[in-house]
N, C-alpha and C positions, 0 to 999 in steps of 0.2 A: 564342831565346836560352839559350843555355848558362848556367845558375847555379853559382857556386863550390861546391866540396863541401864541407858543413862539418866544422870540424877536429875537432869531438865536439859533439853535438846533447843532451849527459846533462844532468845538474842539472836541481834542484828549486827553486831562485828566480835570478832575472835575474843573468846576471854569475857564476856561482858553482856550483863542481859540490859538493853537500851534502858527499861524501866524503871530496874530495879536497881542497877548497877551492879549487881551481886556475881559471883563468878556463875558460869553456865557449862554445860558438854558435862563429862563425866572423868572420874580422878582415875588413880593409877590399875593396871589388870590386876583383879583380886586374884592372890594365893603370891605375889612376887616374883621375882626371872624364872623359878620352875614352872611355874603354870604359864609362862608367855608362850605364846601360839608358833610354831615352827614357819614361819612363811613372811618370805621375802618382803611383801607388800608392808608389813607392820613395822613400825620405825618404833625404838629401842628407847628414845628419851619418852615419849608417849605414854608408851605403856609402861615405863615409869613413874611420870610426873603427872598422867592424864590429861586425855583429849580436853581442851576447851573453845575449840574452833565452833565456829559456826557450819558445820557437814551433817550429811544426811546418817542416820546410823549405823547404814551400812558400811561407810567409810572413816567408822569412827578410830582411831590408832594408825588409819595407815599411812603409808609416806606420800608427800604431797604428788612427785611424780607418780605414784602408783596412781592415785587420782584421775589427775589426768590422765595415763594414759588408759584406763579403764573408762571413764568417761567417751576419751578418743573410740572406742569400739562400736558407741553406740549411735553418737551424733548424730543430729538432724542432718538434712540435706541442704537447709534454707541456712541463708548467711544475713547478716544483720550491719547495714550501713550509720553513723551519725555524722553529719555535717556537723564540724567543730569549727566555726569562727567566734565563739563571743565565748568562750573556755563556760559552756554553761554545765551545772551541776545534777541537767537531768542525766547526760549523758554519762555517768557513773551508773545512775536508776537502770537504763536501758542497758544497760552490760548485766547489771545483776539479773534482769529479767531473760537478756539473751543468756546465761549461763542456766537458769533456773527452766526453759524451755527448751535447752538443748541443742541450742546453733552452733553451727559448724563453727563460723569463724565470727567476730565484730572488727567492721574497717570503719577507723577513725577518720575521715574523711576531710585536712583543712589541717589546719595546727597540730603539729603532734603532741603538743601537751593536751592532757583535758583532766578535768574536776572527778579524782576517782573515789571523794568523800562519798557518793552517791551506790557507790560498786560493792560496799560493805566486804572488799579481800575477796571478792568471787572472780576479781581478774586473775588471780595466779591460778584459777582453773580455766580461765576461759582465752581463747587462739586469739590476740588481738592485733591486727595489720593496719599501717597507719600508711595515706596514701595523698600525697599534694595536693590533689585539687580534682576536682570534679571529671575534668579530661582524662587524668589516668588511672584514677578508679572507675571510668565506666572502659577504660581498654582493657583493664584487668578484667571486668566482669563481659564482656566480648571476649575475649582470649579464652574465660573458663566455660563459656555457653550459658553465662548465667544473668536469666533476665532480670532489670531492676523494674520493682513495683513500690513508687514513689508515696508515699503517704502521706496527704495532707490535705487541705480541703477547697480547693482551688476551682472556679470553674473546669469542667467536665469529668471532672473525678466520679469513682462509681462506687457505690455503696463495698465495703468489702466484704458484707455476708454475699453481695449479690456475684461479687468481681471472680475473674478466670486468676487464681490462686495458684502459679505453679508448684511443684510439689520441689523442682532445684529452681532457688530463685535469691534475690538478694532484697531484705528488706528495709527500704531507707527512708530513715526519718530527719526532721528538720532539729533547728532553733527554737527556742521556746519564744513564741511572740513573731517572728518576722517568719518560719515557717521552713520550707524549702526553699533554696536560690533557683531562677530562674533557671539554672544550670545543668543544674539538679532535673529536675521537672522534663527539662527537654530531653534528656540521658534515657528518659525511663521509658518502660514497653507499654504501662498502666502507671494510672494514676489513683490513687483509694480513699474512701474518706469511711471515719466512723459515723453510724447514724446518729444521731443525739435528738432528743425529746425535750429537752429543756430552754430557757432563757440565753445562757451566754452561747457564743460563736464556737471556743471551742474547748478539749481539754487539755492539761497538763501533759506534756511530748510523753516525758516516763511512762502515763498512763497508757497514751497512743500506743506505744512500745507494745505491750505489755496486753494489749487488746489486741491488735492485728496477729501476733506470735502466738497468742493462746486461737486464735482464730484458726492459724497456721497448723497448730497441732489439732485440730478438734478435726480437719478434714485427713490430714496425713501421717500422724503418729502411728506408732503401731505398736 
């Protein structure tokens, strides 16, 4: 089956390019209903109207449920956890990176409500679980035999490029500014940091998340 070539697969949110504010994605499937693929993964509404979502070409016209099911077949065995005490906008961006790097699940620790703006609707495709506090999250991690890898530049932290980064693990990130809580650091099997070469003490939390997830993928992704 030959799929239509996307007119524009760019854009940071569904339907609209972040810079030009013009529609992105692909239009209706060429040839009308008689040419539609006979495949239950495809959404008739998207085939008829076009698919303006920010998804890779492989998933164009697919139903949301079909995309999630396909992702579940090859998600990586690392999880991502984020402390949520200050309604930090970086949480959404970390969720977006978790989706991009194929994380098994994202864990929100603390407040149940979190700022989804930075996720750019990728949370629709990513499993997200809530934990009331660090203690309940740490108990969950122990029950599932997942060591916690805390990411923060605190005394005793190990550069992530030289650290033991397990294949099955939870990468835990803190809030912009204060970083991880003492409880989160205490619950971790190891604390890693990102080596920096400039004058600033730290980098943006969402940027740190992407760096560490990429480092995991560099070692373990197949």
